[in-house]
PQR file of N, CA, C, O and H, with PARSE charges and radii, in Angstrom:
ATOM      1  N   MET A   1      -7.437   5.945  -9.040 -0.4000 1.5000
ATOM      2  CA  MET A   1      -7.109   5.446 -10.049 -0.0000 2.0000
ATOM      3  C   MET A   1      -6.270   4.317  -9.446  0.5500 1.7000
ATOM      4  O   MET A   1      -6.082   4.018  -8.266 -0.5500 1.4000
ATOM      5  N   VAL A   2      -5.634   3.552 -11.039 -0.4000 1.5000
ATOM      6  CA  VAL A   2      -4.817   2.730  -9.950 -0.0000 2.0000
ATOM      7  C   VAL A   2      -3.256   2.863 -10.171  0.5500 1.7000
ATOM      8  O   VAL A   2      -2.716   3.337 -11.171 -0.5500 1.4000
ATOM      9  H   VAL A   2      -5.787   3.795 -11.997  0.4000 1.0000
ATOM     10  N   VAL A   3      -2.545   2.279  -8.878 -0.4000 1.5000
ATOM     11  CA  VAL A   3      -0.748   3.039  -9.857 -0.0000 2.0000
ATOM     12  C   VAL A   3      -0.249   1.122  -9.150  0.5500 1.7000
ATOM     13  O   VAL A   3      -0.642   0.598  -8.107 -0.5500 1.4000
ATOM     14  H   VAL A   3      -2.984   1.895  -8.066  0.4000 1.0000
ATOM     15  N   ALA A   4       0.712   0.535 -10.232 -0.4000 1.5000
ATOM     16  CA  ALA A   4       1.052  -0.381  -9.711 -0.0000 2.0000
ATOM     17  C   ALA A   4       2.647  -0.280  -9.954  0.5500 1.7000
ATOM     18  O   ALA A   4       3.020   0.095 -11.066 -0.5500 1.4000
ATOM     19  H   ALA A   4       1.031   0.960 -11.079  0.4000 1.0000
ATOM     20  N   SER A   5       3.761  -0.651  -8.804 -0.4000 1.5000
ATOM     21  CA  SER A   5       4.803  -0.592  -9.323 -0.0000 2.0000
ATOM     22  C   SER A   5       5.194  -1.016  -7.751  0.5500 1.7000
ATOM     23  O   SER A   5       4.504  -1.330  -6.780 -0.5500 1.4000
ATOM     24  H   SER A   5       3.458  -0.956  -7.901  0.4000 1.0000
ATOM     25  N   SER A   6       7.157  -0.823  -8.047 -0.4000 1.5000
ATOM     26  CA  SER A   6       8.600  -1.078  -6.640 -0.0000 2.0000
ATOM     27  C   SER A   6       7.623  -0.575  -5.594  0.5500 1.7000
ATOM     28  O   SER A   6       6.628   0.126  -5.775 -0.5500 1.4000
ATOM     29  H   SER A   6       7.718  -0.569  -8.835  0.4000 1.0000
ATOM     30  N   PRO A   7       8.231  -1.199  -4.172 -0.5600 1.5000
ATOM     31  CA  PRO A   7       8.118   0.200  -3.323  0.2800 2.0000
ATOM     32  C   PRO A   7       8.592   1.121  -3.511  0.5500 1.7000
ATOM     33  O   PRO A   7       8.069   2.223  -3.675 -0.5500 1.4000
ATOM     34  N   ASP A   8      10.303   0.665  -3.528 -0.4000 1.5000
ATOM     35  CA  ASP A   8      10.620   1.973  -3.989 -0.0000 2.0000
ATOM     36  C   ASP A   8      10.334   2.976  -5.270  0.5500 1.7000
ATOM     37  O   ASP A   8      10.893   4.072  -5.245 -0.5500 1.4000
ATOM     38  H   ASP A   8      10.729  -0.230  -3.395  0.4000 1.0000
ATOM     39  N   PHE A   9       9.583   2.682  -6.260 -0.4000 1.5000
ATOM     40  CA  PHE A   9       9.237   3.745  -7.145 -0.0000 2.0000
ATOM     41  C   PHE A   9       7.960   4.332  -6.257  0.5500 1.7000
ATOM     42  O   PHE A   9       7.761   5.486  -6.636 -0.5500 1.4000
ATOM     43  H   PHE A   9       9.128   1.792  -6.280  0.4000 1.0000
ATOM     44  N   LEU A  10       7.363   4.092  -5.591 -0.4000 1.5000
ATOM     45  CA  LEU A  10       6.014   4.191  -4.932 -0.0000 2.0000
ATOM     46  C   LEU A  10       6.333   5.331  -3.353  0.5500 1.7000
ATOM     47  O   LEU A  10       5.682   6.306  -2.975 -0.5500 1.4000
ATOM     48  H   LEU A  10       7.525   3.155  -5.283  0.4000 1.0000
ATOM     49  N   THR A  11       7.626   4.663  -2.721 -0.4000 1.5000
ATOM     50  CA  THR A  11       7.125   6.208  -1.975 -0.0000 2.0000
ATOM     51  C   THR A  11       8.146   6.970  -2.211  0.5500 1.7000
ATOM     52  O   THR A  11       8.324   7.816  -1.335 -0.5500 1.4000
ATOM     53  H   THR A  11       8.155   3.871  -3.028  0.4000 1.0000
ATOM     54  N   GLY A  12       9.437   6.992  -3.719 -0.4000 1.5000
ATOM     55  CA  GLY A  12      10.441   7.987  -4.087 -0.0000 2.0000
ATOM     56  C   GLY A  12       9.936   8.686  -4.275  0.5500 1.7000
ATOM     57  O   GLY A  12      10.586   9.720  -4.122 -0.5500 1.4000
ATOM     58  H   GLY A  12       9.293   6.305  -4.431  0.4000 1.0000
ATOM     59  N   ARG A  13       8.360   8.958  -4.774 -0.4000 1.5000
ATOM     60  CA  ARG A  13       7.735   9.411  -5.525 -0.0000 2.0000
ATOM     61  C   ARG A  13       8.617  10.367  -6.689  0.5500 1.7000
ATOM     62  O   ARG A  13       8.604  11.589  -6.842 -0.5500 1.4000
ATOM     63  H   ARG A  13       7.833   8.118  -4.898  0.4000 1.0000
ATOM     64  N   ALA A  14       9.136   9.643  -7.198 -0.4000 1.5000
ATOM     65  CA  ALA A  14       9.129   9.853  -8.498 -0.0000 2.0000
ATOM     66  C   ALA A  14       8.611   9.474  -9.722  0.5500 1.7000
ATOM     67  O   ALA A  14       7.755   8.623  -9.961 -0.5500 1.4000
ATOM     68  H   ALA A  14       9.146   8.651  -7.074  0.4000 1.0000
ATOM     69  N   GLY A  15       9.386  10.391 -10.672 -0.4000 1.5000
ATOM     70  CA  GLY A  15       8.441   9.923 -11.862 -0.0000 2.0000
ATOM     71  C   GLY A  15       7.038  10.821 -11.942  0.5500 1.7000
ATOM     72  O   GLY A  15       6.748  11.958 -11.569 -0.5500 1.4000
ATOM     73  H   GLY A  15      10.082  11.082 -10.478  0.4000 1.0000
ATOM     74  N   VAL A  16       6.258   9.674 -12.661 -0.4000 1.5000
ATOM     75  CA  VAL A  16       4.472  10.313 -12.773 -0.0000 2.0000
ATOM     76  C   VAL A  16       4.228  10.628 -11.197  0.5500 1.7000
ATOM     77  O   VAL A  16       3.789  11.731 -10.872 -0.5500 1.4000
ATOM     78  H   VAL A  16       6.493   8.751 -12.964  0.4000 1.0000
ATOM     79  N   MET A  17       4.498   9.713 -10.305 -0.4000 1.5000
ATOM     80  CA  MET A  17       4.240   9.986  -8.869 -0.0000 2.0000
ATOM     81  C   MET A  17       4.429  11.703  -8.288  0.5500 1.7000
ATOM     82  O   MET A  17       3.897  12.203  -7.297 -0.5500 1.4000
ATOM     83  H   MET A  17       4.854   8.817 -10.569  0.4000 1.0000
ATOM     84  N   ARG A  18       5.207  12.244  -9.112 -0.4000 1.5000
ATOM     85  CA  ARG A  18       6.234  13.199  -8.350 -0.0000 2.0000
ATOM     86  C   ARG A  18       4.683  14.684  -8.593  0.5500 1.7000
ATOM     87  O   ARG A  18       4.324  15.693  -7.985 -0.5500 1.4000
ATOM     88  H   ARG A  18       5.639  11.838  -9.917  0.4000 1.0000
ATOM     89  N   SER A  19       4.180  13.787 -10.051 -0.4000 1.5000
ATOM     90  CA  SER A  19       3.355  14.992 -10.336 -0.0000 2.0000
ATOM     91  C   SER A  19       1.689  15.053  -9.737  0.5500 1.7000
ATOM     92  O   SER A  19       0.957  16.032  -9.887 -0.5500 1.4000
ATOM     93  H   SER A  19       4.472  12.968 -10.545  0.4000 1.0000
ATOM     94  N   LEU A  20       1.315  13.828  -9.066 -0.4000 1.5000
ATOM     95  CA  LEU A  20       0.233  13.478  -8.451 -0.0000 2.0000
ATOM     96  C   LEU A  20       0.415  14.217  -7.047  0.5500 1.7000
ATOM     97  O   LEU A  20       1.506  14.445  -6.525 -0.5500 1.4000
ATOM     98  H   LEU A  20       1.909  13.033  -8.944  0.4000 1.0000
ATOM     99  N   PRO A  21      -0.947  14.583  -6.473 -0.5600 1.5000
ATOM    100  CA  PRO A  21      -0.573  15.223  -5.517  0.2800 2.0000
ATOM    101  C   PRO A  21      -0.837  14.311  -4.614  0.5500 1.7000
ATOM    102  O   PRO A  21      -1.294  13.224  -4.967 -0.5500 1.4000
ATOM    103  N   PRO A  22      -0.482  14.734  -2.700 -0.5600 1.5000
ATOM    104  CA  PRO A  22       0.032  13.350  -1.770  0.2800 2.0000
ATOM    105  C   PRO A  22      -1.349  12.768  -1.625  0.5500 1.7000
ATOM    106  O   PRO A  22      -2.273  13.459  -1.196 -0.5500 1.4000
ATOM    107  N   MET A  23      -1.522  11.380  -2.011 -0.4000 1.5000
ATOM    108  CA  MET A  23      -2.847  10.927  -1.195 -0.0000 2.0000
ATOM    109  C   MET A  23      -3.303  10.348  -0.303  0.5500 1.7000
ATOM    110  O   MET A  23      -2.791   9.230  -0.360 -0.5500 1.4000
ATOM    111  H   MET A  23      -0.771  10.818  -2.360  0.4000 1.0000
ATOM    112  N   THR A  24      -4.023  10.395   0.593 -0.4000 1.5000
ATOM    113  CA  THR A  24      -4.591  10.420   1.349 -0.0000 2.0000
ATOM    114  C   THR A  24      -5.334   9.078   2.082  0.5500 1.7000
ATOM    115  O   THR A  24      -5.626   9.058   3.278 -0.5500 1.4000
ATOM    116  H   THR A  24      -4.439  11.303   0.639  0.4000 1.0000
ATOM    117  N   ALA A  25      -5.620   7.802   0.999 -0.4000 1.5000
ATOM    118  CA  ALA A  25      -6.050   7.242   1.298 -0.0000 2.0000
ATOM    119  C   ALA A  25      -6.147   6.152  -0.426  0.5500 1.7000
ATOM    120  O   ALA A  25      -6.122   6.646  -1.554 -0.5500 1.4000
ATOM    121  H   ALA A  25      -5.383   7.819   0.028  0.4000 1.0000
ATOM    122  N   GLY A  26      -6.237   4.893  -0.152 -0.4000 1.5000
ATOM    123  CA  GLY A  26      -5.646   3.984  -0.816 -0.0000 2.0000
ATOM    124  C   GLY A  26      -5.802   2.023  -0.323  0.5500 1.7000
ATOM    125  O   GLY A  26      -6.162   1.531   0.747 -0.5500 1.4000
ATOM    126  H   GLY A  26      -6.258   4.492   0.764  0.4000 1.0000
ATOM    127  N   MET A  27      -5.535   1.613  -1.107 -0.4000 1.5000
ATOM    128  CA  MET A  27      -5.181   0.216  -0.996 -0.0000 2.0000
ATOM    129  C   MET A  27      -3.906  -0.143  -1.353  0.5500 1.7000
ATOM    130  O   MET A  27      -3.385   0.216  -2.409 -0.5500 1.4000
ATOM    131  H   MET A  27      -5.243   2.012  -1.975  0.4000 1.0000
ATOM    132  N   LEU A  28      -3.212  -1.047  -0.271 -0.4000 1.5000
ATOM    133  CA  LEU A  28      -1.714  -1.593  -0.680 -0.0000 2.0000
ATOM    134  C   LEU A  28      -2.380  -2.933  -0.609  0.5500 1.7000
ATOM    135  O   LEU A  28      -3.339  -3.176   0.124 -0.5500 1.4000
ATOM    136  H   LEU A  28      -3.636  -1.338   0.587  0.4000 1.0000
ATOM    137  N   LEU A  29      -1.544  -4.181  -1.796 -0.4000 1.5000
ATOM    138  CA  LEU A  29      -1.522  -5.633  -1.266 -0.0000 2.0000
ATOM    139  C   LEU A  29      -0.208  -5.978  -1.507  0.5500 1.7000
ATOM    140  O   LEU A  29       0.638  -5.806  -2.385 -0.5500 1.4000
ATOM    141  H   LEU A  29      -0.765  -3.984  -2.391  0.4000 1.0000
ATOM    142  N   ASN A  30      -0.304  -6.456  -0.566 -0.4000 1.5000
ATOM    143  CA  ASN A  30       1.238  -7.431  -0.313 -0.0000 2.0000
ATOM    144  C   ASN A  30       2.456  -6.277  -0.225  0.5500 1.7000
ATOM    145  O   ASN A  30       3.379  -6.009  -0.994 -0.5500 1.4000
ATOM    146  H   ASN A  30      -0.991  -6.596   0.147  0.4000 1.0000
ATOM    147  N   PRO A  31       2.036  -5.721   1.059 -0.5600 1.5000
ATOM    148  CA  PRO A  31       3.192  -5.419   1.959  0.2800 2.0000
ATOM    149  C   PRO A  31       4.108  -5.787   2.096  0.5500 1.7000
ATOM    150  O   PRO A  31       3.924  -6.978   2.345 -0.5500 1.4000
ATOM    151  N   THR A  32       5.508  -5.513   2.123 -0.4000 1.5000
ATOM    152  CA  THR A  32       6.424  -6.446   2.778 -0.0000 2.0000
ATOM    153  C   THR A  32       7.441  -5.660   3.305  0.5500 1.7000
ATOM    154  O   THR A  32       8.590  -6.024   3.559 -0.5500 1.4000
ATOM    155  H   THR A  32       5.657  -4.545   1.920  0.4000 1.0000
ATOM    156  N   GLY A  33       6.918  -4.494   3.464 -0.4000 1.5000
ATOM    157  CA  GLY A  33       8.182  -3.261   4.340 -0.0000 2.0000
ATOM    158  C   GLY A  33       7.097  -2.167   5.660  0.5500 1.7000
ATOM    159  O   GLY A  33       5.949  -1.725   5.626 -0.5500 1.4000
ATOM    160  H   GLY A  33       5.985  -4.199   3.258  0.4000 1.0000
ATOM    161  N   GLY A  34       7.776  -2.131   6.276 -0.4000 1.5000
ATOM    162  CA  GLY A  34       7.438  -1.191   7.246 -0.0000 2.0000
ATOM    163  C   GLY A  34       7.334   0.169   6.346  0.5500 1.7000
ATOM    164  O   GLY A  34       6.252   0.726   6.529 -0.5500 1.4000
ATOM    165  H   GLY A  34       8.709  -2.491   6.303  0.4000 1.0000
ATOM    166  N   LEU A  35       7.941   0.649   5.685 -0.4000 1.5000
ATOM    167  CA  LEU A  35       7.362   2.088   4.668 -0.0000 2.0000
ATOM    168  C   LEU A  35       6.717   2.013   3.284  0.5500 1.7000
ATOM    169  O   LEU A  35       6.603   2.895   2.434 -0.5500 1.4000
ATOM    170  H   LEU A  35       8.820   0.196   5.537  0.4000 1.0000
ATOM    171  N   ASP A  36       6.391   0.951   3.275 -0.4000 1.5000
ATOM    172  CA  ASP A  36       5.489   0.655   2.362 -0.0000 2.0000
ATOM    173  C   ASP A  36       4.673   1.200   1.659  0.5500 1.7000
ATOM    174  O   ASP A  36       4.398   1.234   0.460 -0.5500 1.4000
ATOM    175  H   ASP A  36       6.484   0.234   3.966  0.4000 1.0000
ATOM    176  N   GLY A  37       4.115   1.870   3.094 -0.4000 1.5000
ATOM    177  CA  GLY A  37       2.244   2.897   2.880 -0.0000 2.0000
ATOM    178  C   GLY A  37       2.138   4.577   2.583  0.5500 1.7000
ATOM    179  O   GLY A  37       1.266   5.359   2.205 -0.5500 1.4000
ATOM    180  H   GLY A  37       4.339   1.842   4.068  0.4000 1.0000
ATOM    181  N   GLY A  38       3.713   4.645   3.033 -0.4000 1.5000
ATOM    182  CA  GLY A  38       4.039   6.358   2.070 -0.0000 2.0000
ATOM    183  C   GLY A  38       3.254   6.977   0.678  0.5500 1.7000
ATOM    184  O   GLY A  38       3.218   8.177   0.407 -0.5500 1.4000
ATOM    185  H   GLY A  38       4.421   4.009   3.341  0.4000 1.0000
ATOM    186  N   ALA A  39       2.798   6.178   0.076 -0.4000 1.5000
ATOM    187  CA  ALA A  39       2.277   6.496  -1.295 -0.0000 2.0000
ATOM    188  C   ALA A  39       0.437   6.794  -0.759  0.5500 1.7000
ATOM    189  O   ALA A  39      -0.521   7.328  -1.317 -0.5500 1.4000
ATOM    190  H   ALA A  39       2.826   5.203   0.296  0.4000 1.0000
ATOM    191  N   ILE A  40       0.622   6.188   0.459 -0.4000 1.5000
ATOM    192  CA  ILE A  40      -0.637   5.939   0.697 -0.0000 2.0000
ATOM    193  C   ILE A  40      -1.337   6.794   2.271  0.5500 1.7000
ATOM    194  O   ILE A  40      -2.439   6.620   2.790 -0.5500 1.4000
ATOM    195  H   ILE A  40       1.400   5.754   0.913  0.4000 1.0000
ATOM    196  N   GLY A  41      -0.354   7.594   2.641 -0.4000 1.5000
ATOM    197  CA  GLY A  41      -0.299   8.461   3.658 -0.0000 2.0000
ATOM    198  C   GLY A  41      -0.282   7.426   5.432  0.5500 1.7000
ATOM    199  O   GLY A  41      -0.720   7.505   6.580 -0.5500 1.4000
ATOM    200  H   GLY A  41       0.542   7.735   2.219  0.4000 1.0000
ATOM    201  N   LEU A  42       0.765   6.309   4.318 -0.4000 1.5000
ATOM    202  CA  LEU A  42       1.011   5.413   6.284 -0.0000 2.0000
ATOM    203  C   LEU A  42       2.079   6.133   5.796  0.5500 1.7000
ATOM    204  O   LEU A  42       2.273   6.656   4.698 -0.5500 1.4000
ATOM    205  H   LEU A  42       1.120   6.244   3.385  0.4000 1.0000
ATOM    206  N   ARG A  43       3.055   6.038   7.287 -0.4000 1.5000
ATOM    207  CA  ARG A  43       4.592   6.456   7.675 -0.0000 2.0000
ATOM    208  C   ARG A  43       4.858   5.894   8.281  0.5500 1.7000
ATOM    209  O   ARG A  43       5.850   6.114   8.976 -0.5500 1.4000
ATOM    210  H   ARG A  43       2.897   5.613   8.178  0.4000 1.0000
ATOM    211  N   ARG A  44       4.055   4.727   8.392 -0.4000 1.5000
ATOM    212  CA  ARG A  44       5.472   3.421   9.341 -0.0000 2.0000
ATOM    213  C   ARG A  44       4.112   2.106   9.463  0.5500 1.7000
ATOM    214  O   ARG A  44       3.142   2.312  10.192 -0.5500 1.4000
ATOM    215  H   ARG A  44       3.249   4.548   7.829  0.4000 1.0000
ATOM    216  N   ILE A  45       4.221   1.065   8.810 -0.4000 1.5000
ATOM    217  CA  ILE A  45       3.646   0.034   8.973 -0.0000 2.0000
ATOM    218  C   ILE A  45       4.115  -1.234  10.021  0.5500 1.7000
ATOM    219  O   ILE A  45       5.225  -1.746   9.879 -0.5500 1.4000
ATOM    220  H   ILE A  45       5.009   0.897   8.218  0.4000 1.0000
ATOM    221  N   PRO A  46       3.100  -1.730  11.165 -0.5600 1.5000
ATOM    222  CA  PRO A  46       3.824  -2.623  11.745  0.2800 2.0000
ATOM    223  C   PRO A  46       4.484  -3.511  11.122  0.5500 1.7000
ATOM    224  O   PRO A  46       4.699  -3.487   9.910 -0.5500 1.4000
ATOM    225  N   GLN A  47       4.913  -4.488  12.007 -0.4000 1.5000
ATOM    226  CA  GLN A  47       5.931  -5.744  11.311 -0.0000 2.0000
ATOM    227  C   GLN A  47       4.767  -6.571  11.003  0.5500 1.7000
ATOM    228  O   GLN A  47       4.442  -7.075   9.928 -0.5500 1.4000
ATOM    229  H   GLN A  47       4.739  -4.507  12.992  0.4000 1.0000
ATOM    230  N   GLU A  48       4.304  -6.608  11.937 -0.4000 1.5000
ATOM    231  CA  GLU A  48       3.068  -8.125  12.123 -0.0000 2.0000
ATOM    232  C   GLU A  48       2.480  -7.667  11.179  0.5500 1.7000
ATOM    233  O   GLU A  48       1.918  -8.747  11.000 -0.5500 1.4000
ATOM    234  H   GLU A  48       4.568  -6.198  12.810  0.4000 1.0000
ATOM    235  N   TRP A  49       1.971  -6.894  10.183 -0.4000 1.5000
ATOM    236  CA  TRP A  49       0.743  -6.563   9.238 -0.0000 2.0000
ATOM    237  C   TRP A  49       2.002  -6.154   8.183  0.5500 1.7000
ATOM    238  O   TRP A  49       1.719  -5.047   7.723 -0.5500 1.4000
ATOM    239  H   TRP A  49       2.428  -6.016  10.328  0.4000 1.0000
ATOM    240  N   THR A  50       3.254  -6.622   7.643 -0.4000 1.5000
ATOM    241  CA  THR A  50       3.574  -7.230   6.642 -0.0000 2.0000
ATOM    242  C   THR A  50       4.515  -8.668   6.705  0.5500 1.7000
ATOM    243  O   THR A  50       5.411  -8.918   5.898 -0.5500 1.4000
ATOM    244  H   THR A  50       3.484  -7.521   8.017  0.4000 1.0000
ATOM    245  N   SER A  51       4.226  -9.298   7.516 -0.4000 1.5000
ATOM    246  CA  SER A  51       4.157 -10.420   7.387 -0.0000 2.0000
ATOM    247  C   SER A  51       3.432 -11.841   7.110  0.5500 1.7000
ATOM    248  O   SER A  51       3.867 -12.992   7.098 -0.5500 1.4000
ATOM    249  H   SER A  51       3.499  -9.095   8.171  0.4000 1.0000
ATOM    250  N   ASP A  52       2.224 -11.323   6.905 -0.4000 1.5000
ATOM    251  CA  ASP A  52       0.849 -12.255   6.466 -0.0000 2.0000
ATOM    252  C   ASP A  52       1.198 -12.227   4.851  0.5500 1.7000
ATOM    253  O   ASP A  52       1.163 -11.212   4.155 -0.5500 1.4000
ATOM    254  H   ASP A  52       1.869 -10.388   6.915  0.4000 1.0000
ATOM    255  N   SER A  53       1.553 -13.605   4.388 -0.4000 1.5000
ATOM    256  CA  SER A  53       1.656 -14.197   3.497 -0.0000 2.0000
ATOM    257  C   SER A  53       0.901 -14.735   2.125  0.5500 1.7000
ATOM    258  O   SER A  53       1.329 -15.165   1.054 -0.5500 1.4000
ATOM    259  H   SER A  53       1.581 -14.429   4.953  0.4000 1.0000
ATOM    260  N   ARG A  54      -0.237 -14.541   2.587 -0.4000 1.5000
ATOM    261  CA  ARG A  54      -1.625 -14.708   1.708 -0.0000 2.0000
ATOM    262  C   ARG A  54      -1.302 -13.934   0.768  0.5500 1.7000
ATOM    263  O   ARG A  54      -0.378 -13.139   0.595 -0.5500 1.4000
ATOM    264  H   ARG A  54      -0.584 -14.192   3.458  0.4000 1.0000
ATOM    265  N   ALA A  55      -2.229 -14.281   0.145 -0.4000 1.5000
ATOM    266  CA  ALA A  55      -2.509 -13.835  -1.623 -0.0000 2.0000
ATOM    267  C   ALA A  55      -4.259 -12.941  -0.378  0.5500 1.7000
ATOM    268  O   ALA A  55      -4.988 -13.156   0.589 -0.5500 1.4000
ATOM    269  H   ALA A  55      -2.979 -14.927   0.285  0.4000 1.0000
ATOM    270  N   GLY A  56      -3.905 -11.830  -1.617 -0.4000 1.5000
ATOM    271  CA  GLY A  56      -5.085 -10.774  -1.574 -0.0000 2.0000
ATOM    272  C   GLY A  56      -4.537 -10.223  -0.140  0.5500 1.7000
ATOM    273  O   GLY A  56      -5.322  -9.398   0.327 -0.5500 1.4000
ATOM    274  H   GLY A  56      -3.312 -11.655  -2.403  0.4000 1.0000
ATOM    275  N   ARG A  57      -3.705 -10.397   0.458 -0.4000 1.5000
ATOM    276  CA  ARG A  57      -4.056  -9.262   1.861 -0.0000 2.0000
ATOM    277  C   ARG A  57      -3.775  -8.152   1.357  0.5500 1.7000
ATOM    278  O   ARG A  57      -3.638  -8.017   0.141 -0.5500 1.4000
ATOM    279  H   ARG A  57      -3.067 -11.067   0.078  0.4000 1.0000
ATOM    280  N   GLY A  58      -3.588  -6.788   2.551 -0.4000 1.5000
ATOM    281  CA  GLY A  58      -3.499  -5.746   2.315 -0.0000 2.0000
ATOM    282  C   GLY A  58      -3.528  -5.172   3.539  0.5500 1.7000
ATOM    283  O   GLY A  58      -3.218  -5.744   4.584 -0.5500 1.4000
ATOM    284  H   GLY A  58      -3.698  -6.897   3.539  0.4000 1.0000
ATOM    285  N   ILE A  59      -4.156  -3.256   3.356 -0.4000 1.5000
ATOM    286  CA  ILE A  59      -4.499  -2.596   4.329 -0.0000 2.0000
ATOM    287  C   ILE A  59      -4.970  -1.475   3.395  0.5500 1.7000
ATOM    288  O   ILE A  59      -4.445  -1.042   2.369 -0.5500 1.4000
ATOM    289  H   ILE A  59      -4.408  -2.792   2.507  0.4000 1.0000
ATOM    290  N   LEU A  60      -6.082  -1.126   4.012 -0.4000 1.5000
ATOM    291  CA  LEU A  60      -6.927  -0.423   3.583 -0.0000 2.0000
ATOM    292  C   LEU A  60      -6.175   0.980   4.476  0.5500 1.7000
ATOM    293  O   LEU A  60      -5.488   0.810   5.484 -0.5500 1.4000
ATOM    294  H   LEU A  60      -6.509  -1.478   4.845  0.4000 1.0000
ATOM    295  N   ALA A  61      -6.439   2.199   3.938 -0.4000 1.5000
ATOM    296  CA  ALA A  61      -5.380   3.433   4.939 -0.0000 2.0000
ATOM    297  C   ALA A  61      -6.615   4.717   4.323  0.5500 1.7000
ATOM    298  O   ALA A  61      -6.142   5.233   3.310 -0.5500 1.4000
ATOM    299  H   ALA A  61      -6.997   2.338   3.119  0.4000 1.0000
ATOM    300  N   VAL A  62      -7.536   5.116   4.558 -0.4000 1.5000
ATOM    301  CA  VAL A  62      -8.200   6.086   4.679 -0.0000 2.0000
ATOM    302  C   VAL A  62      -7.965   7.018   5.510  0.5500 1.7000
ATOM    303  O   VAL A  62      -8.369   6.661   6.616 -0.5500 1.4000
ATOM    304  H   VAL A  62      -7.920   4.697   5.381  0.4000 1.0000
ATOM    305  N   ALA A  63      -7.291   8.536   5.547 -0.4000 1.5000
ATOM    306  CA  ALA A  63      -7.149  10.061   6.723 -0.0000 2.0000
ATOM    307  C   ALA A  63      -5.856   9.453   7.300  0.5500 1.7000
ATOM    308  O   ALA A  63      -5.348  10.031   8.261 -0.5500 1.4000
ATOM    309  H   ALA A  63      -6.963   8.827   4.648  0.4000 1.0000
ATOM    310  N   GLY A  64      -5.219   8.238   6.762 -0.4000 1.5000
ATOM    311  CA  GLY A  64      -3.680   7.986   7.879 -0.0000 2.0000
ATOM    312  C   GLY A  64      -4.347   6.907   8.483  0.5500 1.7000
ATOM    313  O   GLY A  64      -3.494   6.202   9.023 -0.5500 1.4000
ATOM    314  H   GLY A  64      -5.631   7.768   5.981  0.4000 1.0000
ATOM    315  N   GLU A  65      -5.639   6.384   8.666 -0.4000 1.5000
ATOM    316  CA  GLU A  65      -6.070   5.683   9.467 -0.0000 2.0000
ATOM    317  C   GLU A  65      -5.815   4.285   8.892  0.5500 1.7000
ATOM    318  O   GLU A  65      -6.363   4.535   7.819 -0.5500 1.4000
ATOM    319  H   GLU A  65      -6.332   6.956   8.228  0.4000 1.0000
ATOM    320  N   PRO A  66      -5.420   3.010   8.750 -0.5600 1.5000
ATOM    321  CA  PRO A  66      -5.333   1.772   8.203  0.2800 2.0000
ATOM    322  C   PRO A  66      -5.834   0.501   9.032  0.5500 1.7000
ATOM    323  O   PRO A  66      -5.492  -0.026  10.091 -0.5500 1.4000
ATOM    324  N   SER A  67      -6.817   0.253   8.047 -0.4000 1.5000
ATOM    325  CA  SER A  67      -7.850  -1.635   8.340 -0.0000 2.0000
ATOM    326  C   SER A  67      -6.585  -2.203   7.586  0.5500 1.7000
ATOM    327  O   SER A  67      -5.934  -1.813   6.618 -0.5500 1.4000
ATOM    328  H   SER A  67      -7.095   0.681   7.187  0.4000 1.0000
ATOM    329  N   HIS A  68      -6.497  -3.484   8.588 -0.4000 1.5000
ATOM    330  CA  HIS A  68      -6.618  -4.751   7.413 -0.0000 2.0000
ATOM    331  C   HIS A  68      -7.446  -4.939   5.845  0.5500 1.7000
ATOM    332  O   HIS A  68      -8.190  -4.093   5.349 -0.5500 1.4000
ATOM    333  H   HIS A  68      -7.026  -3.801   9.375  0.4000 1.0000
ATOM    334  N   ILE A  69      -7.132  -6.112   5.318 -0.4000 1.5000
ATOM    335  CA  ILE A  69      -8.413  -5.755   3.801 -0.0000 2.0000
ATOM    336  C   ILE A  69      -7.935  -7.807   3.200  0.5500 1.7000
ATOM    337  O   ILE A  69      -6.870  -8.254   2.774 -0.5500 1.4000
ATOM    338  H   ILE A  69      -6.528  -6.799   5.721  0.4000 1.0000
ATOM    339  N   GLN A  70      -8.937  -8.333   3.392 -0.4000 1.5000
ATOM    340  CA  GLN A  70      -8.488  -9.727   1.993 -0.0000 2.0000
ATOM    341  C   GLN A  70      -8.877  -9.859   1.179  0.5500 1.7000
ATOM    342  O   GLN A  70      -9.786 -10.689   1.194 -0.5500 1.4000
ATOM    343  H   GLN A  70      -9.802  -7.970   3.738  0.4000 1.0000
ATOM    344  N   VAL A  71      -8.566  -9.214  -0.155 -0.4000 1.5000
ATOM    345  CA  VAL A  71      -9.258  -8.907  -1.447 -0.0000 2.0000
ATOM    346  C   VAL A  71      -9.344 -10.646  -1.868  0.5500 1.7000
ATOM    347  O   VAL A  71      -8.385 -11.416  -1.912 -0.5500 1.4000
ATOM    348  H   VAL A  71      -7.828  -8.540  -0.167  0.4000 1.0000
ATOM    349  N   PRO A  72     -10.464 -10.896  -2.086 -0.5600 1.5000
ATOM    350  CA  PRO A  72     -11.007 -12.372  -2.949  0.2800 2.0000
ATOM    351  C   PRO A  72      -9.916 -12.825  -3.555  0.5500 1.7000
ATOM    352  O   PRO A  72      -8.980 -12.032  -3.455 -0.5500 1.4000
ATOM    353  N   THR A  73      -9.695 -13.712  -4.095 -0.4000 1.5000
ATOM    354  CA  THR A  73      -8.905 -14.264  -5.418 -0.0000 2.0000
ATOM    355  C   THR A  73      -9.508 -15.794  -6.026  0.5500 1.7000
ATOM    356  O   THR A  73      -9.652 -16.918  -5.543 -0.5500 1.4000
ATOM    357  H   THR A  73     -10.455 -14.357  -4.177  0.4000 1.0000
ATOM    358  N   TYR A  74      -9.828 -15.000  -7.676 -0.4000 1.5000
ATOM    359  CA  TYR A  74     -10.282 -16.003  -7.764 -0.0000 2.0000
ATOM    360  C   TYR A  74      -9.358 -17.343  -9.354  0.5500 1.7000
ATOM    361  O   TYR A  74      -8.500 -17.063 -10.191 -0.5500 1.4000
ATOM    362  H   TYR A  74      -9.712 -14.087  -8.068  0.4000 1.0000
ATOM    363  N   ARG A  75      -9.965 -18.433  -9.137 -0.4000 1.5000
ATOM    364  CA  ARG A  75      -9.211 -19.607  -9.995 -0.0000 2.0000
ATOM    365  C   ARG A  75      -9.801 -19.963 -10.826  0.5500 1.7000
ATOM    366  O   ARG A  75     -10.964 -20.081 -10.441 -0.5500 1.4000
ATOM    367  H   ARG A  75     -10.662 -18.661  -8.457  0.4000 1.0000
ATOM    368  N   LEU A  76      -9.691 -20.243 -11.873 -0.4000 1.5000
ATOM    369  CA  LEU A  76     -10.507 -20.729 -12.957 -0.0000 2.0000
ATOM    370  C   LEU A  76     -10.317 -22.654 -12.638  0.5500 1.7000
ATOM    371  O   LEU A  76     -10.883 -23.461 -13.375 -0.5500 1.4000
ATOM    372  H   LEU A  76      -8.746 -20.147 -12.187  0.4000 1.0000
TER
END
């Protein structure tokens, strides 16, 4: 499943997110704040992980364990 929205919507678990079970794995692209990972089971993201502005950068979380990721971009 793919969910895209503002961090406020995802961390607030409002609307459709309320009916989903808590997620323990997921990919978060372009995190901008320490609390952005709440929807994928991360309580706090270190500031140095949210300050990188490269396109496609993000965090993969599996069972609450975060890893840096870089999703390739494609341009015509």
